[in-house]
C-alpha positions in Angstrom: 20.2 -40.9 -44.7 21.6 -41.0 -41.1 20.9 -44.1 -39.2 17.9 -43.7 -36.7 19.0 -43.4 -33.1 17.5 -46.4 -31.2 16.9 -44.2 -28.2 14.6 -41.9 -30.0 11.1 -42.6 -29.5 9.0 -43.6 -32.5 7.1 -41.1 -34.5 3.7 -42.7 -33.7 4.4 -42.4 -29.9 5.3 -38.7 -30.3 2.0 -38.2 -32.2 0.0 -40.1 -29.7 1.7 -38.2 -26.9 0.9 -34.8 -28.6 -2.7 -35.9 -29.2 -3.2 -36.7 -25.7 -1.6 -33.6 -24.4 -3.9 -31.5 -26.8 -7.1 -33.3 -25.6 -6.0 -32.8 -22.0 -5.5 -29.3 -22.4 -8.8 -28.8 -24.3 -10.9 -30.7 -21.7 -9.3 -28.8 -18.9 -9.8 -25.4 -20.6 -13.3 -26.4 -21.5 -14.3 -27.7 -18.2 -13.0 -24.6 -16.3 -14.9 -22.2 -18.7 -18.2 -24.2 -18.1 -17.6 -24.6 -14.4 -16.8 -21.0 -13.7 -19.5 -19.7 -15.8 -22.1 -21.4 -13.9 -20.6 -21.0 -10.6 -19.8 -17.1 -10.8 -23.6 -16.6 -11.9 -22.6 -15.5 -15.3 -24.9 -18.2 -16.8 -27.9 -19.5 -15.0 -28.2 -23.1 -14.8 -28.2 -26.2 -12.6 -25.5 -27.5 -10.4 -25.4 -30.6 -12.7 -24.0 -28.4 -15.4 -21.1 -27.0 -13.1 -20.4 -30.7 -11.9 -20.1 -31.5 -15.6 -17.3 -28.7 -16.0 -15.4 -30.3 -13.1 -15.8 -33.6 -14.5 -14.2 -32.4 -17.7 -11.4 -30.7 -15.7 -10.9 -34.2 -13.9 -10.8 -36.1 -17.1 -8.2 -33.8 -18.6 -6.1 -34.0 -15.5 -6.3 -37.9 -15.4 -5.0 -38.1 -18.8 -1.5 -37.0 -17.7 -1.5 -39.4 -14.6 -0.6 -43.0 -13.8 -3.0 -45.5 -12.8 -2.8 -44.8 -9.2 -3.1 -41.0 -9.8 -6.2 -41.7 -11.9 -7.9 -43.7 -9.4 -7.2 -41.0 -6.6 -8.5 -38.3 -8.8 -11.6 -40.0 -9.8 -12.3 -41.0 -6.2 -11.8 -37.4 -5.1 -14.1 -36.2 -7.8 -16.7 -38.7 -6.8 -16.6 -37.4 -3.2 -16.9 -33.8 -4.2 -19.8 -34.7 -6.5 -21.4 -36.7 -3.8 -21.0 -33.9 -1.3 -22.8 -31.4 -3.7 -25.5 -33.9 -4.4 -26.1 -33.9 -0.5 -26.5 -30.1 -0.6 -28.9 -30.2 -3.5 -31.0 -33.0 -1.8 -30.9 -30.9 1.4 -32.7 -28.0 -0.3 -34.7 -30.0 -2.7 -33.2 -28.3 -5.9 -30.4 -28.7 -8.4 -30.7 -25.0 -9.6 -27.8 -22.8 -8.6 -29.9 -19.7 -8.3 -32.3 -21.4 -6.0 -29.4 -22.9 -3.8 -28.0 -19.2 -3.4 -31.5 -17.9 -2.9 -32.6 -20.3 -0.2 -29.2 -19.6 1.8 -29.6 -15.9 1.2 -32.8 -16.3 3.5 -32.3 -19.3 5.9 -28.4 -19.4 6.1 -25.6 -21.5 4.9 -26.5 -25.2 4.5 -23.9 -26.3 7.2 -25.5 -24.2 9.9 -29.3 -24.6 9.2 -31.2 -27.2 11.1 -32.7 -29.8 11.9 -29.5 -30.8 13.6 -29.1 -34.1 11.8 -29.2 -32.2 8.3 -26.7 -29.6 9.6 -24.2 -32.4 10.9 -24.7 -34.2 7.6 -23.8 -31.1 5.7 -20.8 -30.3 7.8 -19.6 -34.1 7.3 -20.0 -33.7 3.6 -18.1 -30.5 3.5 -15.3 -31.9 5.5 -15.1 -35.2 3.2 -15.1 -32.9 0.2 -12.2 -30.8 1.5 -10.2 -33.8 2.3 -10.8 -35.3 -1.2 -10.0 -32.1 -3.0 -6.7 -32.0 -1.3 -6.1 -35.4 -2.5 -7.6 -34.5 -6.0 -4.8 -31.8 -6.0 -2.0 -34.3 -4.9 -2.8 -36.7 -7.7 -2.0 -34.4 -10.7 1.6 -34.2 -11.8 2.5 -30.5 -11.3 5.9 -28.9 -12.3 6.7 -25.2 -13.0 4.8 -21.9 -12.3 2.4 -22.2 -15.3 1.1 -25.8 -14.2 0.8 -24.6 -10.5 -1.3 -21.5 -11.7 -3.5 -23.6 -13.6 -3.8 -26.1 -10.9 -4.8 -23.3 -8.4 -7.5 -22.1 -11.0 -8.9 -25.6 -11.3 -8.9 -26.1 -7.5 -10.7 -22.6 -7.1 -13.4 -24.0 -9.4 -14.2 -26.8 -7.3 -13.9 -24.6 -4.1 -16.5 -22.3 -5.7 -18.8 -25.2 -6.1 -18.4 -26.2 -2.6 -18.8 -22.8 -1.2 -22.0 -22.1 -3.4 -23.6 -25.3 -2.1 -22.7 -25.2 1.5 -22.1 -21.4 2.3 -23.7 -19.4 -0.4 -23.5 -15.7 -0.8 -25.8 -13.7 1.4 -27.2 -11.7 -1.5 -27.7 -12.7 -5.0 -25.6 -10.7 -7.6 -27.7 -8.3 -9.3 -30.7 -8.3 -6.7 -33.2 -5.7 -7.1 -33.5 -3.0 -4.4 -30.2 -4.1 -2.7 -27.5 -1.4 -2.2 -24.4 -1.9 -4.2 -22.3 -1.8 -0.9 -24.0 -4.7 0.4 -23.7 -6.6 -2.6 -20.0 -6.0 -2.9 -19.7 -7.1 0.8 -21.6 -10.4 0.3 -19.4 -11.1 -2.9 -16.2 -10.3 -0.7 -17.4 -12.8 1.9 -18.1 -15.4 -0.9 -14.8 -14.8 -2.5 -12.9 -15.0 0.7 -14.5 -18.4 1.6 -13.7 -19.7 -1.8 -10.0 -18.4 -1.6 -9.5 -20.0 2.0 -10.9 -23.4 0.6 -8.5 -23.1 -2.3 -5.4 -22.2 -0.2 -6.2 -25.1 2.3 -6.8 -27.6 -0.6 -3.6 -26.7 -2.3 -1.6 -26.6 0.8 -2.9 -29.9 1.9 -2.3 -31.3 -1.5 1.4 -30.3 -1.3 1.7 -31.9 2.3 -0.1 -35.1 1.1 2.6 -35.4 -1.6 4.8 -36.4 1.3 2.7 -39.2 2.6 3.1 -42.7 1.4 0.5 -43.9 -1.1 -1.1 -46.3 1.5 -1.9 -43.2 3.7 -3.4 -41.1 0.9 -5.5 -44.1 0.0 -6.7 -44.4 3.7 -7.7 -40.8 3.7 -9.6 -41.2 0.6 -11.4 -44.2 2.1 -12.2 -42.1 5.2 -13.6 -39.4 3.1 -15.8 -41.9 1.3 -17.1 -43.2 4.7 -17.8 -39.7 6.0 -19.7 -38.9 2.9 -21.7 -42.2 3.4 -22.5 -41.4 7.0 -23.5 -37.9 6.0 -26.0 -39.4 3.2 -27.4 -41.6 6.0 -27.8 -38.6 8.5 -29.5 -36.5 5.8 -32.0 -39.4 4.8 -33.0 -39.7 8.5 -33.5 -35.9 8.9 -35.6 -35.5 5.7 
């Protein structure tokens, strides 16, 4: 029997690492499927269900991070979830179909008055955008496959924000609506989600160049902006 190399990790450590990797991958895949299923309208349900999918994604990502990365990622998810909550409170519903429907009639959440409510929505959107970029930054990414997966996960979060604050003009499958108009509305919705995704991933790449203290300060600023938005919305309702 050949002597064991002291530089080799123990078998138990390798098994633990593989288990963590498997659980992380399962959580991320499951979360992505759940979130996209609700956000694309394939499955009808509440916004909370989509947020649950995003939480699973965040959990899976955090298992591959150091302590600071986990803290930054968790804070980023909290800001995004809080922003989505502000949109739900603004319209008084958690149902995704109703959020889309009310915006198809009255307009995007960020543009509909009263003025305090619109400003609150804009602040919440800005806070969530900053937090999403930092959420991307927190994850260790190397190689094309990892970056492709990160873009898909970022797209899921972007779809949630676009659905809550911009919304499609026309519901998919609406009766009596010409197909061309439906495709046009979907195109606008998809373009908005793609723009948020691109900006978030690009912002995440740039944020990697910043010191940890600056990234922390940006996240605190996003949390403050979200708090102010909640206060403004409370005064408007």
